C-alpha positions as CSV (number, residue, x, y, z in Angstrom):
1,M,0.0,0.0,0.0
2,T,1.5,3.4,-1.1
3,S,1.4,6.4,1.2
4,S,0.8,9.9,0.1
5,F,3.8,12.2,0.7
6,Q,1.4,15.1,0.6
7,R,-0.9,13.6,3.1
8,R,1.9,12.7,5.5
9,L,3.4,16.2,5.2
10,V,0.1,17.8,6.0
11,L,-0.4,15.3,8.9
12,H,3.0,16.0,10.3
13,L,2.6,19.8,10.1
14,G,-0.9,19.6,11.4
15,V,0.2,17.5,14.4
16,A,3.0,20.0,15.1
17,V,0.6,23.0,14.8
18,V,-2.0,21.3,17.1
19,G,0.7,20.3,19.6
20,L,2.2,23.8,19.7
21,G,-1.2,25.3,19.7
22,L,-2.3,23.3,22.7
23,L,0.9,24.1,24.6
24,A,0.4,27.8,23.8
25,A,-3.3,27.6,24.7
26,A,-2.4,25.9,28.0
27,A,0.2,28.5,28.8
28,Q,-2.2,31.3,27.8
29,F,-5.0,29.8,29.9
30,V,-2.8,29.5,33.0
31,L,-1.5,33.1,32.6
32,A,-5.0,34.4,32.1
33,W,-6.2,32.5,35.1
34,R,-3.5,34.0,37.3
35,E,-4.0,37.5,36.0
36,L,-7.8,37.3,36.7
37,R,-7.2,36.0,40.2
38,E,-4.8,38.8,40.9
39,S,-7.3,41.3,39.5
40,Q,-9.9,40.0,41.8
41,D,-7.6,40.4,44.8
42,D,-7.0,44.0,43.6
43,M,-10.7,44.5,43.4
44,L,-11.1,43.5,47.1
45,R,-8.4,46.0,48.0
46,Q,-10.1,48.8,46.0
47,V,-13.5,48.1,47.7
48,A,-11.8,48.1,51.2
49,M,-9.8,51.4,50.5
50,L,-13.0,53.0,49.2
51,A,-15.0,51.9,52.3
52,L,-12.3,53.3,54.6
53,R,-12.4,56.7,52.8
54,H,-16.0,57.1,53.6
55,P,-16.6,55.4,57.0
56,G,-19.4,57.9,57.8
57,H,-23.1,57.3,58.7
58,E,-24.1,56.9,55.0
59,M,-21.6,54.1,54.6
60,S,-22.9,52.4,57.8
61,A,-26.5,52.5,56.8
62,P,-28.5,49.2,57.1
63,G,-28.2,47.2,54.0
64,R,-24.5,47.6,53.5
65,G,-24.6,44.1,52.2
66,G,-26.1,45.7,49.0
67,L,-22.4,45.6,47.7
68,D,-23.1,41.9,47.3
69,D,-24.1,41.3,43.7
70,H,-25.1,38.2,41.8
71,D,-21.9,37.9,39.7
72,S,-19.1,38.8,42.1
73,R,-20.8,38.2,45.5
74,I,-18.7,40.6,47.5
75,H,-19.4,41.1,51.3
76,L,-18.3,44.3,53.1
77,A,-18.3,44.9,56.8
78,M,-17.0,48.1,58.6
79,L,-15.8,47.6,62.2
80,P,-16.7,48.8,64.7
81,I,-19.7,50.3,62.8
82,D,-21.0,47.0,61.6
83,P,-21.1,43.8,63.7
84,A,-18.2,41.4,62.9
85,P,-19.4,38.6,60.6
86,A,-19.9,35.3,62.5
87,W,-17.7,33.5,60.0
88,L,-14.7,35.9,60.6
89,G,-14.0,34.5,64.1
90,S,-10.7,35.7,65.4
91,A,-9.0,36.2,62.0
92,M,-8.6,39.9,62.5
93,T,-5.0,40.2,61.3
94,P,-4.7,42.6,58.3
95,G,-4.0,40.9,55.0
96,L,-5.5,38.5,52.5
97,R,-6.4,34.9,53.4
98,T,-8.7,32.1,52.4
99,L,-11.1,30.8,55.0
100,D,-13.4,27.8,55.2
101,T,-16.8,29.0,56.7
102,R,-20.3,27.6,57.1
103,A,-21.3,29.6,54.1
104,G,-18.5,28.1,52.1
105,R,-14.9,28.9,51.2
106,M,-14.2,32.6,51.0
107,R,-11.3,34.9,50.1
108,V,-11.1,37.5,52.9
109,L,-9.2,40.9,53.1
110,V,-8.8,42.7,56.4
111,L,-7.6,46.3,56.1
112,R,-7.3,48.8,59.0
113,Q,-7.1,52.6,58.9
114,G,-7.3,54.4,62.2
115,P,-10.2,53.2,64.4
116,Y,-11.9,51.5,61.4
117,T,-11.3,48.0,60.0
118,A,-12.7,47.0,56.6
119,V,-13.5,43.3,56.1
120,V,-14.2,42.4,52.4
121,A,-14.9,38.8,51.4
122,Q,-15.8,37.0,48.3
123,A,-16.9,33.4,47.7
124,T,-14.2,31.4,46.0
125,D,-16.6,29.6,43.8
126,A,-17.7,33.0,42.3
127,R,-14.1,33.9,41.9
128,D,-13.3,30.6,40.2
129,E,-16.3,31.0,37.9
130,L,-15.3,34.5,36.9
131,A,-11.6,33.4,36.4
132,W,-12.6,30.3,34.4
133,N,-14.9,32.3,32.1
134,G,-12.3,35.0,31.5
135,A,-9.6,32.5,30.8
136,L,-11.8,30.7,28.3
137,R,-12.7,33.9,26.5
138,A,-8.9,34.6,26.2
139,L,-8.3,31.1,25.0
140,L,-11.1,31.0,22.4
141,P,-9.2,32.9,19.6
142,S,-6.3,30.5,19.8
143,L,-8.6,27.5,19.6
144,L,-10.2,28.9,16.5
145,L,-6.8,29.7,14.9
146,V,-5.6,26.1,15.1
147,P,-8.1,24.6,12.5
148,L,-7.7,27.6,10.4
149,L,-3.9,27.1,10.3
150,I,-4.3,23.4,9.5
151,G,-6.6,24.4,6.6
152,L,-4.0,27.0,5.3
153,I,-1.2,24.4,5.6
154,R,-3.2,21.9,3.7
155,R,-4.1,24.4,0.9
156,G,-0.6,25.6,0.7
157,V,1.0,22.1,0.5
158,R,-1.6,21.1,-2.2
159,R,-0.9,24.3,-4.2
160,E,2.9,23.6,-3.9
161,F,2.5,20.0,-5.2
162,E,0.2,21.0,-8.0
163,P,3.0,21.0,-10.6
164,V,4.0,17.5,-9.4
165,V,0.4,16.3,-9.9
166,Q,0.2,17.9,-13.4
167,A,3.5,16.4,-14.4
168,A,2.3,13.0,-13.3
169,R,-0.8,13.5,-15.4
170,R,1.3,14.5,-18.5
171,L,3.5,11.4,-18.0
172,E,0.4,9.2,-17.7
173,A,-1.1,10.7,-20.8
174,L,2.2,10.1,-22.7
175,E,1.5,7.4,-25.3
176,T,5.0,6.9,-26.4
177,V,8.5,8.0,-25.2
178,Q,9.2,9.2,-28.6
179,G,6.8,12.1,-28.2
180,P,7.8,15.7,-27.6
181,S,9.9,16.5,-24.6
182,L,7.9,17.1,-21.5
183,E,10.1,20.0,-20.1
184,L,9.0,19.4,-16.6
185,R,10.0,22.7,-14.9
186,D,8.8,24.9,-12.0
187,M,9.1,22.0,-9.6
188,P,10.1,22.2,-6.0
189,A,13.8,22.3,-5.5
190,E,13.7,19.0,-3.6
191,I,11.9,17.2,-6.5
192,Q,13.6,18.8,-9.4
193,P,16.7,16.4,-9.4
194,F,14.2,13.5,-9.6
195,V,12.4,15.2,-12.4
196,D,15.7,15.8,-14.2
197,A,16.5,12.1,-13.8
198,I,13.2,11.1,-15.4
199,E,13.7,13.4,-18.3
200,G,17.2,12.1,-18.8
201,L,15.9,8.5,-18.7
202,L,13.2,9.4,-21.2
203,G,15.9,10.9,-23.5
204,R,18.1,7.8,-23.3
205,T,15.0,5.7,-23.9
206,R,14.2,7.7,-27.0
207,E,17.7,7.4,-28.3
208,L,17.7,3.6,-27.6
209,M,14.5,3.2,-29.4
210,R,15.7,5.2,-32.4
211,Q,18.8,3.0,-32.4
212,Q,16.6,-0.1,-32.2
213,Q,14.5,1.1,-35.1
214,R,17.5,1.9,-37.2
215,F,19.0,-1.6,-36.3
216,V,15.7,-3.4,-37.2
217,A,15.6,-1.5,-40.6
218,D,19.2,-2.3,-41.3
219,A,18.7,-5.9,-40.3
220,A,15.7,-6.2,-42.6
221,H,17.6,-4.6,-45.5
222,E,20.6,-6.9,-45.0
223,L,18.4,-10.0,-44.8
224,R,16.4,-9.0,-47.8
225,S,19.5,-8.9,-50.1
226,P,20.7,-12.5,-49.5
227,L,17.2,-13.9,-49.5
228,T,16.5,-12.2,-52.9
229,A,19.8,-13.6,-54.2
230,L,18.9,-17.1,-52.9
231,A,15.6,-16.9,-54.6
232,L,17.2,-16.0,-57.9
233,Q,19.9,-18.7,-57.6
234,A,17.2,-21.4,-56.7
235,R,15.3,-20.3,-59.8
236,N,18.4,-20.6,-61.9
237,L,19.1,-24.0,-60.4
238,R,15.6,-25.1,-61.5
239,H,16.4,-24.2,-65.2
240,A,19.7,-26.1,-65.2
241,K,19.8,-28.4,-68.4
242,S,22.4,-30.9,-67.0
243,L,23.6,-32.3,-63.8
244,D,27.0,-30.5,-64.2
245,E,25.4,-27.2,-64.8
246,A,23.1,-27.8,-61.7
247,R,26.2,-28.5,-59.6
248,L,27.9,-25.4,-60.9
249,R,24.8,-23.3,-60.0
250,L,24.6,-24.9,-56.6
251,V,27.9,-23.4,-55.4
252,P,26.7,-19.7,-55.2
253,L,23.4,-21.0,-53.7
254,E,25.3,-22.7,-50.9
255,Q,27.5,-19.7,-50.4
256,G,24.4,-17.5,-50.2
257,I,22.8,-19.8,-47.6
258,E,26.0,-19.7,-45.6
259,R,26.0,-15.9,-45.6
260,A,22.4,-15.7,-44.6
261,R,23.1,-18.3,-41.8
262,K,26.1,-16.2,-40.6
263,L,24.0,-13.1,-40.6
264,S,21.2,-14.6,-38.6
265,E,23.6,-16.1,-36.1
266,Q,25.3,-12.7,-35.6
267,L,21.9,-11.0,-35.2
268,L,20.9,-13.6,-32.6
269,D,24.4,-13.1,-30.9
270,L,23.9,-9.4,-30.7
271,A,20.3,-9.7,-29.2
272,R,21.5,-12.3,-26.7
273,I,24.4,-10.2,-25.6
274,E,22.1,-7.2,-25.1
275,S,19.8,-9.1,-22.9
276,A,21.7,-11.9,-21.2
277,D,23.4,-11.7,-17.9
278,A,27.2,-11.7,-17.6
279,P,28.1,-13.9,-14.6
280,R,31.8,-13.6,-13.6
281,E,34.1,-16.6,-13.3
282,S,37.8,-17.3,-13.1
283,V,39.2,-17.2,-16.7
284,D,42.8,-18.2,-17.8
285,L,43.5,-15.7,-20.5
286,A,46.3,-17.7,-22.1
287,A,44.1,-20.9,-22.2
288,L,41.3,-18.9,-23.7
289,G,43.6,-17.5,-26.3
290,R,44.9,-20.9,-27.4
291,E,41.3,-22.1,-27.7
292,L,40.4,-19.2,-30.0
293,L,43.5,-19.7,-32.1
294,A,42.6,-23.4,-32.5
295,M,39.2,-22.4,-33.7
296,H,40.5,-20.0,-36.3
297,F,43.6,-21.9,-37.3
298,P,41.9,-23.8,-40.3
299,V,40.8,-20.5,-42.0
300,A,44.3,-19.0,-41.3
301,E,46.1,-22.1,-42.7
302,Q,43.8,-22.1,-45.8
303,R,44.7,-18.5,-46.6
304,G,48.4,-18.8,-45.7
305,I,48.1,-16.4,-42.7
306,D,50.6,-16.8,-39.8
307,L,48.3,-16.9,-36.7
308,G,50.2,-16.8,-33.4
309,M,50.0,-15.7,-29.8
310,E,52.2,-13.8,-27.3
311,A,51.3,-14.3,-23.7
312,A,53.1,-14.2,-20.4
313,D,52.1,-16.2,-17.4
314,L,49.0,-14.3,-16.0
315,P,46.9,-15.2,-13.0
316,P,43.3,-15.9,-13.7
317,V,41.0,-12.9,-13.9
318,A,37.3,-12.7,-12.8
319,I,35.2,-12.0,-16.0
320,S,32.4,-13.5,-18.1
321,A,34.1,-16.1,-20.2
322,P,31.4,-16.5,-23.0
323,L,31.3,-12.7,-23.6
324,L,35.1,-12.3,-23.5
325,R,35.3,-15.2,-26.0
326,T,32.8,-13.3,-28.2
327,V,34.8,-10.0,-28.1
328,L,38.1,-11.7,-29.0
329,G,36.6,-14.2,-31.4
330,N,34.9,-11.4,-33.5
331,A,38.1,-9.4,-33.4
332,I,40.1,-12.3,-34.8
333,D,37.5,-13.2,-37.3
334,N,37.5,-9.6,-38.6
335,A,41.3,-9.5,-38.8
336,L,41.2,-12.8,-40.8
337,K,38.8,-11.2,-43.3
338,Y,41.0,-8.1,-44.0
339,T,44.5,-9.6,-43.7
340,P,45.8,-10.5,-47.2
341,A,47.1,-14.0,-47.9
342,G,50.6,-14.5,-46.5
343,G,50.0,-11.9,-43.7
344,E,50.2,-12.4,-40.1
345,I,47.9,-12.0,-37.1
346,T,49.1,-12.0,-33.5
347,L,47.1,-12.3,-30.3
348,R,49.1,-10.5,-27.6
349,I,48.0,-10.8,-23.9
350,A,49.8,-8.7,-21.3
351,A,49.2,-7.7,-17.7
352,L,48.4,-4.2,-16.6
353,A,48.7,-2.7,-13.1
354,D,44.8,-2.5,-12.9
355,G,43.8,-5.2,-15.2
356,A,44.9,-7.0,-18.4
357,R,45.2,-6.1,-22.1
358,C,44.4,-8.3,-25.1
359,E,45.5,-7.1,-28.5
360,I,44.7,-8.6,-31.9
361,I,47.5,-7.3,-34.3
362,D,47.1,-7.8,-38.1
363,S,49.0,-6.8,-41.2
364,G,45.9,-5.8,-43.2
365,P,45.2,-2.4,-44.8
366,G,44.2,-0.7,-41.5
367,I,41.5,1.8,-40.9
368,E,41.7,5.6,-41.2
369,P,41.5,7.4,-37.9
370,N,38.3,9.3,-38.9
371,E,36.5,5.9,-39.5
372,R,37.5,4.0,-36.4
373,D,34.5,5.0,-34.5
374,Q,32.2,4.3,-37.4
375,V,33.2,0.7,-37.8
376,F,31.6,-0.2,-34.5
377,K,28.2,0.7,-35.8
378,P,26.0,-2.2,-37.0
379,F,26.2,-3.0,-40.8
380,H,28.9,-0.5,-41.4
381,R,31.5,-1.5,-44.1
382,L,34.6,0.2,-45.2
383,A,34.5,1.8,-48.5
384,G,36.6,0.3,-51.2
385,Q,37.0,-3.0,-49.4
386,E,35.8,-6.0,-51.4
387,V,35.5,-8.3,-48.4
388,E,32.3,-10.3,-47.8
389,G,30.8,-9.7,-44.4
390,T,27.8,-8.4,-42.6
391,G,29.3,-5.4,-40.8
392,L,28.3,-6.8,-37.4
393,G,31.5,-8.3,-36.0
394,L,33.0,-5.3,-34.3
395,A,29.4,-4.0,-33.2
396,I,29.0,-7.4,-31.4
397,A,32.5,-7.1,-30.0
398,R,31.8,-3.6,-28.6
399,E,28.5,-4.6,-27.0
400,A,30.0,-7.7,-25.4
401,A,32.9,-5.5,-24.1
402,R,30.5,-3.0,-22.6
403,R,28.7,-5.8,-20.8
404,I,31.8,-7.0,-19.1
405,G,33.1,-3.6,-18.4
406,A,35.9,-3.7,-20.9
407,R,37.0,-1.1,-23.3
408,I,37.7,-1.9,-27.0
409,S,39.5,0.5,-29.2
410,L,41.3,0.6,-32.6
411,H,44.9,1.7,-33.1
412,A,47.4,1.9,-35.9
413,R,50.5,-0.3,-35.6
414,D,53.6,1.6,-34.5
415,D,56.1,-0.3,-36.5
416,Q,55.3,1.4,-39.9
417,R,54.3,-2.0,-41.4
418,G,50.6,-1.0,-41.7
419,G,47.8,-3.0,-40.2
420,L,45.4,-2.5,-37.3
421,I,45.5,-3.2,-33.5
422,V,42.3,-4.1,-31.9
423,R,42.9,-3.4,-28.1
424,V,40.7,-4.8,-25.4
425,D,41.4,-3.5,-21.9
426,L,40.0,-5.7,-19.2
427,P,39.0,-4.4,-15.8
428,G,39.7,-6.1,-12.5
429,G,42.6,-8.2,-13.7
430,R,44.8,-9.1,-10.7
431,A,47.9,-9.6,-12.8
432,I,51.2,-7.9,-11.9
433,V,53.2,-6.1,-14.6
434,A,56.3,-8.2,-15.3
435,D,59.7,-6.6,-14.7
436,E,60.9,-5.7,-18.2
437,S,64.6,-5.7,-17.1
């Protein structure tokens, strides 16, 4: 079950706002409560001082308890003018105190001035009710602001995530990755790197699909030519007037079938290399080189080509043996095609400080520097070369090298004898460079 980042963000911010709001409200309630209690004590002092300023007959008239009202319930007695309240007892020390009486709990202030003593009392339940109501009224705005803040946070987060939602809708509505660029901009800074990565992935996917389409078109074209030739040769074979003529016409038919078979095998090899895994194993490079030379020796002997190997004692390397065999085998096969009769091909294997190097050195016509990158493209053939082939050998070698983390490159021979060096640098070789002295 997937969770919404937007919902979690709003939830976390809402919890933080509610928590802080409750803490602030509690602090505000306590402070308002204390302030109101202090103001009630101040009110008792003001009543007592006012009564002491006017201790005359009019203040001592019967019904002085008229100061008692329904809300505050304040009781006033002037001594010795009024009789001492029964609940006062002997608590005649000036000051504020709280007394438990028969009439209930009271907050009492005794204040003296000359011969007069003012006794002002207020029921604590009335004081608590007034303080409680006042604190709640002070707390009410904060309580109303909390849901308003949560609503504003939710709206703000949703507004900030709107570009992300719109981008997701545009991606969902995208029918093919080969459509126009989405140009997803104006994203939050935290999400922009992820969006850039998506656009980069889409761009690479478009390029891969274009390459795939070109490859399929080229493969269809390359297959159409030999199949058309085979159909013509089969038709010519049908019109042969004698057995000798049929045998003569059968030779190009067999050659065409072999070329078509070779092309289909190479196409399957390229597809297999692009999709298969490349498990690593311990590989003896010298033994693998001797195996490859043994496979290609009959062709080299038929053409009079000197096929040999130069290899020092190397420890095994961890690499995919089938893919490395594909890389070196296609390079040797390509060298055999372009090396003239009587030439030479050498497989040189040497150790590097951080790996190993395999080189296939031939004495063929070589490749111009400006064409060395082009020959790795599928179905590319060198101009002016009358050599039969599919143009897939080096493309397969490069793809296999990429899968095993190797680097394949082309170089001219440095001995002024012409020819080409196909260099394959292998990673992770544990060989140690031999002391040349």
